[in-house]
N, C-alpha and C positions, 0 to 999 in steps of 0.2 A: 402447766399450759395447755389449754385447749383450742380445737381447730372453730373458727369463724366460719358464718356463711360464706364470706367470699375467699376464704382461704382453702377452698377443698378442690382444686385446678392439679389436673395432673401433667409429670412433669411430661415432656415429649415420648423419652422410653417407657413410661408406664403406660401412657397412652396406645404407644403404636402395640404394646404388650397384649393389653387388653382386646384392640381390634383384631389382631391375632389369634385370640382364643387360647393366650399360653401365658400360664400365671408365672407373676414375677418370682424372684429368688423367696426363700423362704424367712418372714419377718421372727419366728421364732414367738409369734402371740397366737392364742388361740382364745376362739370367739363362741360361743353360743348363740344358734339362733333358734328361736323358738314359735315355731310354724312353719309349715310349708305352703303357704297360699301365696301371692302373687309376691308381696312386699317381702315376707322371707325368703320365696325363693332366691329373688332377685337380689336381696343384700346378700345370701350366702355365697352366691354364684362371684359377686362381684368382689367381696372381702377376699376369697380363694384367689381369684387372678391376681388380686393385689399382693398376694404372698403370704397371707394371714391361714393359720390353721382353721376348720371351720367344724363344729359339730351341730347337726340339724337334728333337734327334738320334734317329732311329731305324734299328735295325739293317735291319728289314723294310721293302718297297717301301711308296709308299701304297697300291698296289692290296690286296695282302695285310692291311696296318694296317687298310683300312675294313672288309675281309672276319672279322678278328677284333677289331673295335673294344670295348674295354669298356664306353665310356660307353652312359648308357642316351641316349634318341633325343635328349633334350632339352639334355642335355651335349653331345651329338654336333652339335648344330645351332649351339649357342653355340659351340663350340670353330669351325666351320666361318665364324662370322661373325668372330670375331674374327681368325682368319687373313686375311680378305677384308679386314678394317680396317687389317692391318699390323701387328698386337698381336703377332700369335704368326706365327714364321717356320718352316717345316718342312724340315729334310733327311734325305732318306731314303736307305735304304743305307749308312749311317754306322755304323760297331759299334767299341766300346772295343778298342782292343791291335790294332786291324786295320788302320784308315784314320783313329783318330779316337782320338788322345793325349791324355791326362787332362792332362798339362801346357800343352798349347795351348788347351785349351779356359780353363784357368783364367788365362792371361793375356788371352783375348782376353773375358772377362765378366767381371761385377763379382759373381758368387756361380755356383752347381754345384748342381744337385740329381739324385741318382743312382738313378734309378727302376731299374733293368736287375737282373735275374733274379741268382740266388744262384750261377750258374756265372760268371757277367762278375765278379762281386766278386773273384775270382781273379785278375783281371787288374789288380785294382788298386792292390796292396799298401796296402789300406787295412783288413784284416781281421785285422791283428793290433794289439797293443799300440802296437808302435812302428812306425809308416810309416814307407817309404821316404823320403816330402815330395818337394816337387817341384823342388829346388835340383839340377842337373845340372852340373857345371861342364865335364862333357865334349862336351855337345851346347850350353853356353853358352846353354841358354835356361834360364830361373830363376824362380821366383817364391820370394823373400827372405821371411820371417817377420818381419825385424827388420832394421835399420842395422847392428848386431853382427853379423851370417851374412855380410855381404859380406867381411870380415875372411878369412872361409876359403876365397873364389873367388879365383881370378887378375883382375887389375885388366884389363878391356880396353882397347883401345885408343881406340875407339867404340863406345859404349852407350846402347842407346834404354831408357828407365823409362815403361812404360803405366800412367797413370792420375792422374787430378786432387784425390785425396786428398793433405795434409800428409803425409802417410808417405810419397809418391810422390816428393814435391818432394825431401824430406828424403832420400830414394835418390839422386836424381840429385847434390844437393848432396854430399852423401859420396863418391859415386863420382868426381867432381870433384876433392877433396880427398886421395882417395886416390894420385891420379894419373890418371884416365883423361882422355886428351886431347879428345875431343868427345861430349856427352851431351848428348842431345835427349829433352826431357820431350812425350808425344804423347797429344793428349786427344781424346774423342769431340766435346768444344766449347770452350769458351774456360773459362780461369781464373777461379775464382771471385771477384767484384772487389774483394776486400776489400785489397788491397796488399801482404799478407803473403807469400804465396805466390811473386808476383812480384818481391818485391824480396827474398825471398830467390835464385830462379833468376837475378836479374840480377847480384847479388853475387859468386854462383859461377859466374858465365859457363857457366852451363845453357840452352841454346838451347829456348825452347818454340816447341812446332808443335800450333796448336790446332787444331778441325775436320777431324780425322781419324779413321777407324776401322780397327784390324787386320786385314788379311785372310789373310798367310801369311806366314811365316817362308822368304825364298829362301836356299838353301845352295849352295856352292861344291861342286868335282868330291871335295873330302875330307867332304862332311857337316857341314863347320862353318858358322856363319853367317856369312850375305854381308850380308844386308840385310832390311829388312820391309817389305809392299808393305802401302800403305793405300789408302783409299777415302775420297774426300773428302765431307765431311759439313757439312750448312747448317742453320741454322733456319727450322722451317717451321711457325708460328703457337707451339704449346709445344712442337711435336715436334724431335728432332734428326732430319732425315732424309738418305739417301744421294743424293748428286748426279752417280752416274755417272762421275766424274771420279777418276783414280788417281794415285797418288805412291808412291815409293820413298825410303827413309831407309837409308843406307848405315849399318853396324855389326855387332861382333863378337859382341855379349852383348842380350838381350834381360833385361828386369828386370819384376818387378810386385813391388808393395810390398803385403803383405793383414795386416799386424799377429798377434801370438801369437795361438794360441788360447786359446779361454776356459776358465775354468776349471771344474770341475764342477758345472753345474746339472743334476743326475740325477734324471731320470724312474723309480726302481726296475723299474717292469715293463719300460718299455723296456730297461735297462739290461742286465736279465737274459736278455732274450730274442735280445740280441746279443753275448753273450759268446764263443758257441762255434765250434770250427771256422772255416770261410770267411766266416762273417757278418761284414757293416762294423760295428764299435761305433761308436755315436750317443749323444749324450746327451738330454734329456727334450724337446729342440726340436728332434730329430733333426740334431745337428752331427756331422759327423766331427772325427777327432783331427786335419785340417787346416784352417786357419781358409777360410771361403768357401766350403768343401764339405759340403754337407749329402746325407742317405740315408734314402730308406725303401721299403717294399714287400719285396718277397721276400729283396733282398740284405741287409736287416736280421734279417727273422724269416720266414723261407720259410713256406711253402703259409699265406697267409694268405687270410681269406675278403674277398669285394668289398666289404664297407663297412669293414673293419679296413683297407685297403689305400686307399681311398678317403679314412677318418679321416687316415694319413699324410700323402698327399698334400694334404690340407688345411691340417694341421696345419703341417707343412714350410714352405709357403708363407707362412704367417703371421708364422713364426719369420723366413725368410730378407727379406722385407717390412721387418718390424723393426729388423732385424740392421741392413738399409741404409740405414733413415732413421734409425739410432741418431746 
């Protein structure tokens, strides 16, 4: 289930918390926001206030970003407070297509918002009607949209599936059925204790490794996946936090189940703006053609005024939050 343009209204308690600048209780979801322009900054702040963990990736240095910060003073203060509270984590000097890959972001986060400039969108293979996708059997690092897509990939001897959804559990079970010898389901927390997912995993001999957050894919001398490095996590109050401990799990391939792209719930005015050239095409909720990836700002409609970019970030954050809670 995904949000529609008409389904983005907040509850009274959520709206009250946002107006007070106080974040809602953690949702357990983590979203990557790429680009700290007006759209990206607005999206990051709103997502954090709604209770989502946010990692903000910015190509500029921290000093350079502060010099050209697009937010007003009150928003900048709110942003800094959310960073201090651990609700937003910033990674500066990270640029898409240079030292930041969309496929990697897609594996490590529950959703992605692209608030990049128009030039950066050319790197993403998202500007056409038939995007390249994130399935890459050569790198053996893949985001697979449906269980049937596994049939198009070589079956690895060892595999890691990241995620706690039923789709992720089903993907892990399917890999075992296809002949993978060792499959590990890696989670930032524990499985939902309703028994269903655990029962499927046990029946298919899938190894479940909870309380680990993926950090990086480690490769061999040929560039193939050799293992994945994880940071160990734990529950602190109602938040999942890192412990500082690390572990590695051997694998020849890494997967994430993300579901199929939603059907066209289009806002014609937004759709018209994003049909030409290198602009990223989005629907009325700022979803791109790839599930779990959203975009707004100049990469969708170049030369936006500040308030228009602000609105993109705000509405995209509402859609992302609604989709993640559906």
